[in-house]
C-alpha positions as MATLAB code, in Angstrom:
seq = 'MASHKKDMRRVDLIIPFQEPAAKKDASEFSSTLSSTLPMAAIFMRNRYVGWASVVYSVQNWLGESEESQKSSGMPGYFSVGMSLMSLAVTYLPMFLPPPPGLHGGSRTDAPAPVPLPA';
ca = [
      -0.181   -0.407    0.263;
       1.111    3.399   -1.110;
       0.478    6.273    0.870;
       1.309    8.971   -1.497;
      -1.770    8.774   -4.087;
      -1.346   10.583   -8.137;
      -3.218   13.346   -7.795;
      -6.262   13.024  -11.016;
      -7.071   16.657  -11.095;
      -6.113   18.345  -14.940;
      -4.705   21.720  -14.590;
      -6.046   23.046  -17.842;
      -9.536   22.025  -16.687;
      -9.444   25.160  -13.530;
     -11.828   27.437  -13.390;
     -10.857   30.758  -11.373;
     -14.090   32.228   -9.044;
     -15.444   34.751  -10.085;
     -16.856   36.979   -7.709;
     -21.054   37.531   -8.608;
     -22.291   40.838   -9.363;
     -23.814   42.419   -6.669;
     -28.500   42.986   -6.698;
     -29.681   46.651   -6.792;
     -32.772   45.076   -5.501;
     -31.892   44.950   -1.932;
     -30.469   48.695   -1.379;
     -33.628   49.500   -3.663;
     -36.115   48.130   -0.765;
     -33.993   48.967    2.191;
     -33.814   52.411    0.927;
     -38.447   52.672    0.440;
     -38.379   50.877    3.828;
     -36.167   53.270    5.506;
     -39.131   56.440    3.937;
     -41.798   54.901    4.042;
     -41.997   54.038    7.445;
     -42.007   57.035    8.955;
     -44.656   58.022    7.055;
     -46.433   54.822    8.452;
     -45.176   55.480   11.458;
     -46.813   59.307   11.302;
     -50.543   58.430    9.770;
     -50.867   56.032   12.032;
     -49.667   57.442   15.254;
     -47.793   54.141   16.105;
     -45.294   54.311   18.545;
     -43.795   50.860   17.560;
     -43.277   51.576   14.217;
     -41.891   55.149   15.100;
     -39.078   53.127   16.706;
     -39.285   50.550   13.975;
     -38.345   53.266   11.043;
     -35.999   54.592   13.585;
     -33.961   51.394   14.365;
     -33.978   50.729   10.044;
     -33.329   53.458    9.005;
     -30.205   54.404   11.158;
     -29.290   50.471    9.771;
     -29.555   51.561    6.501;
     -27.403   54.861    6.794;
     -24.632   53.192    8.261;
     -24.856   50.446    5.708;
     -24.530   52.759    3.096;
     -21.549   52.098    0.248;
     -19.944   54.549   -2.042;
     -21.713   53.612   -4.838;
     -26.213   53.546   -2.791;
     -25.153   56.751   -2.004;
     -24.178   57.778   -5.976;
     -27.091   56.358   -6.682;
     -30.085   57.151   -4.501;
     -31.830   60.437   -4.467;
     -31.802   60.846   -0.468;
     -28.924   60.640    1.313;
     -29.308   58.777    4.891;
     -29.044   61.047    6.901;
     -32.390   62.528    5.969;
     -34.095   58.981    6.156;
     -33.126   58.850   10.193;
     -34.264   62.336   10.323;
     -37.700   61.905    9.052;
     -37.821   58.738   10.917;
     -37.045   60.850   14.126;
     -39.337   63.564   13.247;
     -42.161   60.600   13.240;
     -41.443   59.552   16.306;
     -42.111   63.383   17.909;
     -45.711   63.795   15.988;
     -45.812   60.424   17.798;
     -45.361   61.525   21.705;
     -46.730   64.455   20.750;
     -50.646   64.030   22.157;
     -48.211   63.044   25.347;
     -46.479   66.475   25.854;
     -49.711   69.100   23.843;
     -52.915   67.200   25.368;
     -55.573   67.895   22.798;
     -58.299   70.147   24.301;
     -61.610   68.253   25.837;
     -64.174   67.582   23.725;
     -62.192   66.952   20.379;
     -62.636   63.060   19.394;
     -59.469   62.078   17.126;
     -61.270   60.921   13.988;
     -64.490   60.852   13.054;
     -67.439   58.471   14.837;
     -69.272   55.082   13.081;
     -72.396   56.025   15.533;
     -75.250   57.793   14.883;
     -75.141   61.487   15.633;
     -76.846   62.647   18.961;
     -80.346   63.577   18.258;
     -81.235   67.240   18.478;
     -84.185   68.593   20.370;
     -86.989   70.424   18.478;
     -87.379   74.261   19.440;
     -90.273   74.757   21.882;
];
């Protein structure tokens, strides 16, 4: 038994490794999401969505590459600012409560009956 085996690989068939091209869909989706989440937090007045937009926009801003900075129309710090503003809007009723007697939104039940003039 021989401990030394002959290498059966052929040098002329070796194909060098080439790194695959990066997909641009992920960066477009993340920038779309980081600009959409703050608007959703403002419209729904949902604090959880506001905090998620802050975290996601900071993550998107820190993960920007040189190429994505050139191709995107909005800088990363702008989406961070928008998410912080949306978070401020969701906490605004806590510091500036609405005046009494005003209900938030429209009601779905029937209006109260109006008394007839005597």
